[in-house]
Backbone as numpy.savetxt, mean C-alpha at the origin, in Angstrom:
# Nx Ny Nz CAx CAy CAz Cx Cy Cz
5.09 -21.21 4.41 4.25 -20.01 4.41 5.12 -18.76 4.41
4.72 -17.78 3.64 5.45 -16.51 3.58 4.49 -15.37 3.88
5.06 -14.25 4.23 4.27 -13.04 4.46 4.66 -12.02 3.40
3.67 -11.60 2.61 3.91 -10.64 1.53 3.16 -9.36 1.85
3.88 -8.26 1.83 3.28 -6.94 2.04 3.00 -6.31 0.68
1.78 -5.82 0.50 1.44 -5.09 -0.72 1.31 -3.62 -0.35
2.24 -2.81 -0.83 2.21 -1.37 -0.58 1.33 -0.76 -1.66
0.13 -0.35 -1.28 -0.91 -0.01 -2.25 -1.36 1.45 -2.11
-2.11 1.89 -3.13 -2.66 3.23 -3.12 -2.58 3.84 -4.51
-3.33 4.89 -4.72 -3.34 5.56 -6.02 -1.98 6.17 -6.32
-1.64 6.39 -7.60 -0.40 7.07 -7.94 -0.33 8.43 -7.24
0.82 8.75 -6.70 0.99 10.03 -6.01 0.63 10.00 -4.54
0.22 8.85 -4.03 -0.18 8.76 -2.62 1.02 8.67 -1.68
2.19 8.39 -2.21 3.39 8.34 -1.37 3.94 6.96 -1.12
3.53 5.98 -1.92 3.98 4.60 -1.70 5.49 4.46 -1.81
6.05 5.00 -2.90 7.49 4.86 -3.12 8.30 5.67 -2.12
7.78 6.82 -1.74 8.50 7.70 -0.82 8.53 7.13 0.60
7.41 6.63 1.07 7.30 6.26 2.49 6.97 4.81 2.75
6.74 4.02 1.70 6.30 2.65 1.91 7.20 1.83 2.79
8.52 2.02 2.65 9.47 1.21 3.41 9.37 1.46 4.91
8.79 2.60 5.31 8.68 2.93 6.72 7.59 2.14 7.44
6.75 1.45 6.68 5.61 0.76 7.28 5.69 -0.76 7.13
6.86 -1.24 6.76 7.09 -2.68 6.66 8.36 -3.00 7.44
8.65 -4.27 7.70 9.87 -4.60 8.44 11.11 -4.01 7.77
12.00 -3.49 8.58 13.20 -2.84 8.07 14.04 -3.81 7.26
14.48 -3.36 6.09 15.35 -4.16 5.24 14.63 -5.14 4.33
13.30 -5.22 4.43 12.56 -6.16 3.59 12.62 -5.72 2.13
12.85 -6.66 1.24 12.94 -6.36 -0.19 11.60 -5.87 -0.72
11.63 -4.78 -1.50 10.43 -4.23 -2.13 10.59 -4.35 -3.65
9.65 -5.01 -4.30 9.64 -5.12 -5.76 8.75 -4.03 -6.33
9.29 -3.24 -7.24 8.56 -2.10 -7.82 8.78 -2.11 -9.33
7.74 -2.42 -10.09 7.88 -2.51 -11.55 8.21 -1.16 -12.17
7.68 -0.07 -11.60 7.97 1.26 -12.14 9.45 1.59 -12.01
10.03 1.23 -10.87 11.45 1.48 -10.65 12.29 0.65 -11.62
11.88 -0.59 -11.84 12.61 -1.45 -12.78 12.52 -0.89 -14.20
11.33 -0.41 -14.57 11.15 0.16 -15.91 11.99 1.41 -16.10
12.06 2.24 -15.05 12.84 3.47 -15.13 14.32 3.18 -15.41
14.84 2.13 -14.79 16.24 1.78 -15.01 16.48 1.38 -16.46
15.52 0.66 -17.05 15.65 0.30 -18.47 15.53 1.55 -19.35
14.67 2.49 -18.95 14.51 3.73 -19.71 15.81 4.53 -19.71
16.42 4.64 -18.53 17.68 5.37 -18.41 18.77 4.71 -19.25
18.69 3.38 -19.35 19.68 2.64 -20.13 19.44 2.75 -21.63
18.30 3.39 -22.03 18.05 3.65 -23.44 17.14 2.68 -24.16
16.50 1.79 -23.43 15.60 0.83 -24.07 14.27 1.51 -24.40
13.76 1.29 -25.62 12.48 1.89 -26.01 11.29 1.13 -25.42
11.46 -0.16 -25.21 10.38 -0.97 -24.64 10.59 -1.17 -23.14
10.99 -0.08 -22.48 11.37 -0.16 -21.06 10.22 -0.60 -20.16
8.98 -0.20 -20.50 7.85 -0.59 -19.66 7.65 -2.10 -19.67
7.67 -2.67 -20.87 7.48 -4.12 -20.99 8.61 -4.88 -20.32
9.85 -4.40 -20.49 10.99 -5.07 -19.90 10.95 -5.00 -18.37
10.54 -3.84 -17.85 10.42 -3.69 -16.40 9.37 -4.61 -15.83
8.23 -4.73 -16.53 7.15 -5.60 -16.05 7.56 -7.07 -16.11
8.26 -7.46 -17.17 8.72 -8.85 -17.28 9.69 -9.19 -16.16
10.60 -8.27 -15.86 11.55 -8.50 -14.78 10.83 -8.60 -13.44
9.87 -7.71 -13.23 9.08 -7.74 -11.99 8.39 -9.08 -11.83
7.72 -9.55 -12.90 6.99 -10.81 -12.83 7.92 -11.99 -12.55
9.10 -11.96 -13.16 10.05 -13.05 -12.96 10.53 -13.11 -11.50
10.90 -11.96 -10.97 11.40 -11.93 -9.59 10.26 -12.24 -8.62
9.08 -11.73 -8.90 7.90 -12.00 -8.06 7.67 -13.50 -7.93
7.67 -14.20 -9.05 7.45 -15.65 -9.03 8.59 -16.39 -8.33
9.81 -15.94 -8.56 10.95 -16.56 -7.88 10.84 -16.43 -6.37
10.44 -15.26 -5.90 10.32 -15.05 -4.46 9.19 -15.91 -3.89
8.09 -16.02 -4.62 6.98 -16.84 -4.14 7.40 -18.30 -3.97
8.09 -18.84 -4.95 8.46 -20.25 -4.89 9.62 -20.51 -3.92
10.32 -19.45 -3.52 11.38 -19.62 -2.52 10.84 -19.47 -1.11
9.53 -19.20 -1.00 8.87 -19.07 0.30 9.45 -17.91 1.13
9.86 -16.85 0.44 10.49 -15.71 1.10 9.46 -14.65 1.47
9.74 -13.92 2.55 8.95 -12.74 2.88 9.47 -11.58 2.02
8.57 -10.82 1.44 8.99 -9.68 0.64 7.80 -8.73 0.49
8.03 -7.61 -0.17 6.97 -6.62 -0.40 6.92 -6.26 -1.87
5.74 -5.89 -2.34 5.59 -5.39 -3.70 4.82 -4.07 -3.65
5.14 -3.20 -4.59 4.40 -1.95 -4.71 3.38 -2.13 -5.82
2.11 -1.91 -5.50 1.02 -2.20 -6.43 -0.14 -1.27 -6.12
-0.71 -0.64 -7.16 -1.79 0.32 -6.92 -3.05 -0.30 -6.33
-3.40 -1.51 -6.78 -4.67 -2.16 -6.41 -5.88 -1.31 -6.81
-5.73 -0.58 -7.93 -6.82 0.26 -8.40 -7.54 -0.29 -9.62
-7.03 -1.39 -10.17 -7.68 -2.05 -11.31 -7.79 -3.54 -11.04
-8.77 -4.16 -11.68 -9.03 -5.59 -11.46 -7.78 -6.44 -11.73
-7.04 -6.12 -12.79 -5.90 -6.98 -13.13 -4.78 -6.91 -12.09
-4.75 -5.87 -11.26 -3.75 -5.82 -10.20 -3.94 -6.98 -9.23
-5.17 -7.43 -9.11 -5.46 -8.50 -8.15 -5.03 -9.87 -8.66
-4.51 -9.94 -9.89 -3.93 -11.20 -10.35 -2.74 -11.59 -9.47
-2.04 -10.58 -8.94 -0.92 -10.87 -8.05 -1.41 -11.39 -6.70
-2.51 -10.85 -6.22 -3.11 -11.36 -4.98 -3.51 -12.82 -5.16
-4.16 -13.10 -6.28 -4.58 -14.48 -6.56 -3.37 -15.40 -6.68
-2.32 -14.91 -7.33 -1.13 -15.73 -7.52 -0.48 -16.10 -6.19
-0.43 -15.15 -5.28 0.17 -15.41 -3.97 -0.55 -16.56 -3.27
-1.87 -16.56 -3.37 -2.66 -17.61 -2.72 -2.62 -18.92 -3.50
-2.46 -18.84 -4.81 -2.38 -20.06 -5.62 -1.11 -20.85 -5.30
-0.02 -20.15 -5.12 1.25 -20.81 -4.82 1.20 -21.48 -3.46
0.63 -20.79 -2.48 0.47 -21.36 -1.13 -0.70 -20.66 -0.46
-1.78 -21.40 -0.24 -2.98 -20.80 0.34 -2.75 -20.28 1.75
-1.65 -20.72 2.39 -1.33 -20.27 3.74 -0.54 -18.97 3.76
-0.10 -18.51 2.60 0.63 -17.25 2.55 -0.21 -16.12 3.13
0.43 -15.25 3.89 -0.26 -14.10 4.48 -0.02 -12.87 3.60
-1.08 -12.12 3.38 -0.98 -10.87 2.61 -1.38 -9.72 3.52
-0.46 -8.80 3.73 -0.71 -7.60 4.51 -0.74 -6.42 3.55
-1.85 -5.71 3.49 -1.97 -4.55 2.61 -1.62 -3.29 3.40
-0.61 -2.58 2.93 -0.26 -1.27 3.49 -0.86 -0.24 2.54
-2.01 0.29 2.92 -2.80 1.12 2.00 -2.63 2.60 2.29
-2.02 3.30 1.33 -1.86 4.75 1.42 -3.09 5.41 0.80
-3.69 6.35 1.52 -4.86 7.03 0.97 -5.02 8.40 1.62
-5.78 9.24 0.94 -6.06 10.59 1.40 -7.47 10.96 0.99
-8.08 11.87 1.73 -9.41 12.35 1.35 -9.35 13.35 0.20
-8.16 13.80 -0.16 -8.01 14.82 -1.20 -7.28 14.22 -2.41
-8.04 13.85 -3.44 -7.43 13.24 -4.63 -6.48 14.22 -5.32
-6.69 15.52 -5.14 -5.80 16.51 -5.77 -4.37 16.38 -5.27
-4.21 15.89 -4.05 -2.87 15.67 -3.54 -2.15 14.62 -4.39
-2.87 13.56 -4.74 -2.30 12.51 -5.60 -2.00 13.07 -6.99
-2.95 13.84 -7.54 -2.78 14.39 -8.88 -1.58 15.33 -8.95
-1.44 16.19 -7.95 -0.35 17.16 -7.94 1.00 16.47 -7.79
1.07 15.49 -6.90 2.34 14.81 -6.66 2.74 13.95 -7.86
1.76 13.33 -8.51 2.05 12.53 -9.70 2.56 13.42 -10.84
1.96 14.60 -10.97 2.41 15.55 -12.00 3.84 15.99 -11.74
4.14 16.30 -10.48 5.49 16.72 -10.12 6.50 15.61 -10.38
6.10 14.37 -10.08 6.98 13.23 -10.31 7.32 13.10 -11.79
6.30 13.24 -12.65 6.52 13.14 -14.10 7.43 14.27 -14.60
7.24 15.46 -14.04 8.07 16.60 -14.44 9.53 16.41 -14.05
9.75 15.54 -13.06 11.11 15.25 -12.61 11.71 14.05 -13.33
11.03 13.60 -14.40 11.60 12.56 -15.23 11.20 11.14 -14.90
10.32 10.97 -13.92 9.88 9.62 -13.59 8.62 9.29 -14.39
8.00 8.15 -14.11 6.92 7.68 -14.97 5.69 8.59 -14.88
5.00 8.71 -16.01 3.81 9.56 -16.12 2.56 8.70 -16.03
1.59 9.18 -15.25 0.27 8.54 -15.18 -0.77 9.61 -15.47
-1.63 9.39 -16.45 -2.63 10.37 -16.85 -3.59 10.66 -15.69
-4.03 11.92 -15.55 -4.94 12.28 -14.46 -6.21 11.44 -14.41
-6.78 11.10 -15.59 -8.01 10.31 -15.57 -7.75 8.89 -15.07
-6.56 8.37 -15.30 -6.20 7.05 -14.78 -6.05 7.10 -13.27
-5.41 8.16 -12.78 -5.27 8.33 -11.33 -6.63 8.42 -10.67
-7.54 9.20 -11.26 -8.89 9.34 -10.70 -9.61 8.00 -10.69
-9.47 7.23 -11.76 -10.13 5.92 -11.84 -9.61 4.98 -10.75
-8.30 4.94 -10.58 -7.73 4.07 -9.55 -8.14 4.53 -8.16
-8.15 5.82 -7.95 -8.57 6.38 -6.66 -10.00 5.94 -6.35
-10.87 5.99 -7.35 -12.28 5.62 -7.16 -12.47 4.12 -7.01
-11.59 3.33 -7.63 -11.76 1.87 -7.64 -11.18 1.16 -6.43
-10.29 1.80 -5.72 -9.51 1.10 -4.69 -10.39 0.38 -3.69
-11.38 1.05 -3.14 -12.15 0.42 -2.06 -13.17 -0.60 -2.55
-13.87 -0.36 -3.66 -14.73 -1.44 -4.17 -13.96 -2.73 -4.44
-12.76 -2.60 -5.01 -11.96 -3.79 -5.30 -11.39 -4.39 -4.02
-10.96 -3.55 -3.10 -10.44 -4.06 -1.83 -11.50 -4.89 -1.12
-12.72 -4.37 -1.07 -13.80 -5.09 -0.39 -14.17 -6.38 -1.12
-14.00 -6.39 -2.43 -14.30 -7.60 -3.21 -13.34 -8.73 -2.86
-12.09 -8.38 -2.58 -11.06 -9.40 -2.37 -10.54 -9.46 -0.93
-11.19 -8.78 0.00 -10.62 -8.68 1.34 -10.51 -10.02 2.06
-11.25 -11.04 1.59 -11.14 -12.36 2.22 -9.79 -13.01 1.93
-9.01 -12.44 1.00 -7.67 -12.97 0.70 -6.61 -12.38 1.63
-6.97 -11.34 2.37 -5.98 -10.61 3.15 -5.93 -11.09 4.60
-4.73 -11.03 5.17 -4.55 -11.34 6.59 -4.58 -10.08 7.43
-4.11 -8.98 6.86 -4.06 -7.76 7.64 -4.07 -6.51 6.78
-4.41 -5.41 7.42 -4.46 -4.10 6.77 -3.72 -3.10 7.65
-2.86 -2.31 7.04 -2.25 -1.16 7.68 -2.69 0.05 6.87
-3.65 0.82 7.41 -4.19 1.98 6.70 -3.34 3.20 7.03
-2.73 3.79 6.01 -1.82 4.92 6.19 -2.48 6.18 5.66
-2.69 7.14 6.54 -3.29 8.40 6.12 -2.21 9.35 5.60
-2.50 9.98 4.47 -1.57 10.92 3.85 -2.15 12.32 4.00
-1.44 13.18 4.71 -1.91 14.54 4.95 -1.41 15.49 3.87
-2.03 16.66 3.78 -1.64 17.65 2.77 -0.19 18.08 2.94
0.31 18.01 4.17 1.69 18.40 4.44 2.68 17.36 3.92
2.16 16.18 3.55 3.03 15.09 3.14 3.33 14.12 4.26
2.95 14.48 5.49 3.15 13.58 6.62 2.28 12.34 6.46
2.80 11.21 6.85 2.05 9.96 6.79 2.07 9.29 8.15
0.96 8.65 8.51 0.91 7.94 9.78 -0.11 6.82 9.70
0.05 5.82 10.55 -0.87 4.69 10.59 -2.16 5.15 11.26
-3.26 5.13 10.51 -4.54 5.54 11.08 -5.30 4.35 11.66
-5.03 3.15 11.12 -5.67 1.95 11.66 -4.93 0.72 11.18
-4.84 -0.27 12.06 -4.38 -1.60 11.67 -5.53 -2.57 11.92
-5.68 -3.55 11.04 -6.77 -4.51 11.19 -6.27 -5.92 10.95
-6.59 -6.81 11.87 -6.26 -8.23 11.79 -7.51 -8.96 11.34
-7.54 -9.43 10.09 -8.74 -10.07 9.55 -9.03 -11.41 10.22
-7.99 -12.12 10.65 -8.18 -13.42 11.27 -8.88 -13.29 12.61
-8.42 -12.36 13.42 -8.97 -12.19 14.77 -10.00 -11.08 14.86
-10.26 -10.41 13.70 -11.23 -9.31 13.65 -10.92 -8.26 14.73
-9.69 -7.84 14.74 -9.23 -6.88 15.75 -8.68 -5.64 15.06
-9.15 -4.48 15.50 -8.69 -3.21 14.94 -7.92 -2.42 15.98
-6.88 -1.74 15.52 -6.09 -0.84 16.36 -6.13 0.54 15.71
-7.01 1.42 16.18 -7.16 2.74 15.55 -6.24 3.80 16.15
-5.95 4.81 15.36 -5.29 6.01 15.84 -6.31 7.14 15.71
-6.72 7.69 16.84 -7.77 8.71 16.83 -7.18 10.11 16.70
-7.91 11.02 16.05 -9.19 10.80 15.37 -8.98 10.12 14.02
-9.90 9.25 13.65 -9.80 8.56 12.37 -10.08 9.53 11.22
-9.33 9.46 10.13 -9.64 10.29 8.96 -10.97 9.86 8.36
-11.59 10.76 7.63 -12.92 10.48 7.08 -12.93 9.24 6.20
-11.88 9.03 5.42 -11.90 7.89 4.49 -11.88 6.56 5.23
-11.22 6.49 6.37 -11.23 5.25 7.15 -12.62 5.01 7.73
-13.22 6.05 8.28 -14.57 5.90 8.85 -15.59 5.54 7.78
-15.40 6.07 6.59 -16.37 5.84 5.51 -16.16 4.48 4.84
-14.94 4.16 4.48 -14.67 2.97 3.67 -14.50 1.70 4.50
-14.15 1.84 5.75 -13.94 0.66 6.59 -14.93 0.61 7.75
-16.11 1.18 7.53 -17.09 1.23 8.61 -17.49 -0.16 9.09
-17.49 -1.14 8.19 -17.83 -2.50 8.61 -16.74 -3.09 9.49
-15.50 -2.73 9.24 -14.40 -3.27 10.04 -14.38 -2.67 11.44
-14.83 -1.43 11.58 -14.79 -0.78 12.89 -16.16 -0.70 13.54
-17.18 -1.24 12.88 -18.55 -1.14 13.39 -18.66 -1.70 14.81
-18.14 -2.90 15.03 -18.25 -3.52 16.35 -17.37 -2.85 17.39
-16.48 -2.00 16.92 -15.56 -1.34 17.84 -15.98 0.09 18.16
-17.09 0.54 17.56 -17.50 1.94 17.74 -17.60 2.35 19.20
-18.27 1.57 20.07 -18.34 1.97 21.49 -16.96 2.04 22.12
-16.09 1.10 21.75 -14.74 1.07 22.30 -13.94 2.27 21.82
-14.06 2.60 20.53 -13.31 3.72 19.97 -13.70 5.03 20.63
-14.98 5.20 20.93 -15.44 6.43 21.56 -14.83 6.62 22.94
-14.44 5.51 23.58 -13.87 5.60 24.92 -12.35 5.73 24.90
-11.75 5.50 23.74 -10.29 5.55 23.65 -9.80 6.99 23.70
-8.67 7.23 24.39 -8.08 8.57 24.35 -7.54 8.84 22.96
-7.54 10.10 22.59 -7.02 10.46 21.28 -5.53 10.16 21.21
-5.13 9.57 20.08 -3.71 9.31 19.83 -3.22 10.35 18.83
-2.10 10.96 19.12 -1.55 11.92 18.17 -0.96 11.18 16.97
-1.11 11.73 15.76 -0.47 11.10 14.61 1.03 10.93 14.86
1.59 9.84 14.38 3.01 9.59 14.59 3.83 10.60 13.80
4.76 11.31 14.46 5.59 12.28 13.74 6.61 11.57 12.88
7.17 12.26 11.89 8.23 11.64 11.09 9.38 11.22 12.00
9.99 10.05 11.75 11.11 9.62 12.60 12.31 10.53 12.40
13.16 10.62 13.44 14.36 11.44 13.32 15.25 10.92 12.20
15.36 9.60 12.13 16.12 8.95 11.06 15.17 8.64 9.91
15.35 9.25 8.73 14.40 9.01 7.63 14.34 7.55 7.20
15.33 6.75 7.57 15.33 5.33 7.22 14.80 4.46 8.35
14.40 5.07 9.46 13.90 4.30 10.59 12.40 4.05 10.42
11.97 2.78 10.42 10.54 2.48 10.25 9.69 3.15 11.32
8.46 3.50 10.94 7.54 4.09 11.89 6.94 3.00 12.78
6.55 3.39 13.97 6.07 2.42 14.94 4.76 1.79 14.50
4.66 0.51 14.76 3.44 -0.23 14.46 3.10 -1.06 15.67
1.80 -1.29 15.88 1.38 -2.06 17.04 0.93 -3.46 16.66
1.08 -3.80 15.37 0.54 -5.08 14.96 1.39 -5.84 13.98
1.23 -5.56 12.68 1.76 -6.43 11.64 3.21 -6.19 11.26
3.76 -5.04 11.53 5.10 -4.73 11.04 6.14 -5.27 12.02
6.36 -6.57 11.98 7.33 -7.19 12.88 8.20 -8.16 12.09
């Protein structure tokens, strides 16, 4: 059995920038966009296809080696879930922890994605970003029975990120950071429904500040071990 972390969220949500802070330190992260960029810099015209092929090859190798690792994946389109299905096909006991970056302001994603493209990295059209932003939760709920855990990461306008909620699907246990952002209360109301009386009695937790060491993982109370 292996544990695979899926660092998810719409383009521009901060997955590449901060994803490593919410998984075990030193864990390998597979990112097809990063692989494609390296081929682009090397001058290949079919860099996207080559990056995706390399990603798929390494992904399958890691699965069959029973290794713990992480992948960066939007989870905003149906075909993204082929990787979720593959993880379970190889070993139904594999654990999938989704580290989901999200914000109530889609313009934050649009602006950051535009800035990223202007700096020479991969371009994602605004309508594609909007579609993935809108699709994330319907698709997540469709496939949530495949997941072992959720780490919901709130992205603020300042760029600060913090764990707003962790959820253990096996034990149906939630660990919230109060106050919950609107998107967590709206999209995960079923997950926190039974905890509503408990949450109302919990003292407010301040959002976790950025660590002094930018490479030091942020504190987690559940899955990031």
